[in-house]
C-alpha positions in Angstrom: 71.1 90.6 152.4 70.2 88.6 149.0 72.5 88.4 145.7 68.6 89.5 143.9 66.2 92.1 145.0 63.1 90.8 144.1 64.1 87.5 146.3 62.3 89.4 149.1 59.3 90.9 147.3 56.5 90.5 145.0 56.6 91.8 142.2 55.1 92.1 138.5 57.0 93.9 136.4 60.3 95.7 136.5 60.5 99.3 135.2 63.9 100.6 133.9 64.4 104.4 132.9 66.8 104.6 130.6 69.3 108.3 130.3 72.3 106.5 129.3 74.6 104.1 127.0 75.5 102.0 130.0 74.0 100.4 132.2 73.6 101.4 135.8 74.3 99.1 139.1 71.0 100.5 139.9 69.7 98.3 136.9 70.6 95.0 138.6 67.2 94.4 139.9 65.9 94.5 135.7 68.5 91.9 135.5 67.3 89.7 138.7 63.4 90.4 136.5 64.3 88.6 133.6 66.2 86.0 135.4 62.0 85.1 137.1 60.8 86.3 133.4 59.2 89.0 135.4 58.5 91.4 132.8 60.5 94.4 132.6 59.7 97.9 130.7 62.0 100.5 129.6 61.2 104.0 129.4 63.7 106.6 127.8 65.5 107.5 124.7 64.7 104.3 122.4 68.0 104.1 121.1 69.8 103.1 124.1 67.3 100.5 125.3 69.3 97.5 126.4 67.5 93.9 126.0 66.7 92.1 128.8 64.9 89.3 126.9 61.8 88.2 125.4 59.8 90.3 128.5 61.3 93.2 127.8 59.2 96.0 126.5 59.5 99.7 125.4 57.3 101.8 126.7 57.2 104.5 124.1 54.8 107.2 125.1 52.1 105.3 127.5 54.0 103.8 130.2 51.2 103.1 132.1 49.6 101.0 129.0 53.0 99.5 128.2 53.1 98.5 132.1 49.7 97.1 132.3 50.2 95.3 129.2 53.6 93.6 129.8 51.8 92.6 134.1 49.3 90.4 132.0 51.3 89.4 129.2 52.5 85.8 129.1 54.1 86.4 125.1 57.1 85.3 125.8 55.7 82.1 127.6 53.3 80.8 124.8 56.0 81.1 122.7 58.0 78.8 124.9 55.5 76.4 124.8 55.0 76.2 121.3 58.7 75.8 120.3 59.1 73.1 123.5 55.7 71.3 122.2 57.1 70.9 118.3 60.8 70.0 119.5 59.6 67.2 121.8 58.0 65.6 119.0 53.7 66.2 120.4 53.2 68.7 117.5 53.6 69.9 114.3 54.7 72.6 113.0 51.6 73.6 111.3 49.4 72.1 113.7 50.2 74.7 116.0 51.5 77.8 113.5 50.2 79.5 110.4 46.8 80.6 109.1 45.4 77.1 109.7 46.5 75.9 112.7 44.4 73.3 114.6 46.4 73.9 118.2 46.9 77.2 120.3 48.2 78.0 123.1 48.1 81.4 125.1 49.9 82.3 128.4 48.7 85.7 130.2 50.2 86.9 134.1 48.1 87.5 136.6 49.5 88.2 140.1 51.6 85.2 141.6 50.2 83.0 139.2 49.9 81.9 135.3 47.1 81.0 133.1 47.6 78.8 130.4 44.9 78.0 127.8 45.8 75.6 125.0 42.7 75.6 122.3 42.5 72.1 121.1 40.2 70.2 118.1 37.7 67.9 119.7 38.3 64.2 120.2 42.1 65.0 119.7 43.4 61.8 121.7 46.5 63.6 122.0 45.0 66.4 124.4 46.6 64.6 128.0 49.9 64.5 127.0 50.0 68.6 125.1 48.2 68.9 128.1 50.6 67.9 130.6 54.1 68.6 128.3 52.5 72.1 127.8 52.4 72.6 131.7 55.9 71.5 132.3 57.4 74.1 129.0 55.7 76.9 130.9 57.4 75.8 134.6 60.6 75.2 132.9 60.7 78.6 131.1 59.2 80.3 134.6 60.7 77.8 137.9 59.4 80.7 140.3 55.6 81.2 139.7 53.7 79.6 142.2 50.7 78.8 140.4 50.1 77.5 137.1 46.5 77.3 135.9 45.6 75.5 132.7 42.5 75.8 130.4 41.3 73.9 127.5 38.8 74.8 125.0 37.9 73.7 121.4 37.2 76.0 118.7 
C-alpha cells in the first residue's frame, strides 16, 4: 500500500465532511489531494474548516455546485503562473494585474488535464517566451497532471 491513497486512483475532487475541530486520520486522502493540487471541498460547520491550501473550497449549502466548480477551477494554478511570470521578469505586475492589464492568464481543469489560456496583445514579440514560461510554471505548480493544453487569445 502506498503512502498516498490517491496514488492508484484518478480523482478530480476530494470532499471532506468536517464535524469537529480535530483532523481525523481518515482525512489523510485530503492531504494527499492538496499535495497533488486536487481541489478539496469542505462540508460542515465553516467554523471548523481547515485549509488544505490554495485549492480549498467551502461547500456551504450547495455541495454539488461547489464540487462542480472546484473540479473545473484552476484559480490557484493561474495565480501561480501570474506570480512566476512577474517574479521571473517576463511581465511587470501592471501588465498582468489590474484594470489596464494587457496580458491575462487563466487555467481550467478537466479530467486528467489542464487548459492554460494566455491572453496577449497582438504582435507582442515576447509571446513565445511567456507561453513557454507559463507552461513551465504550471508544471512546477502541479507535477501530477498528465496534459497541459495551451491556448493563446488576442483581445
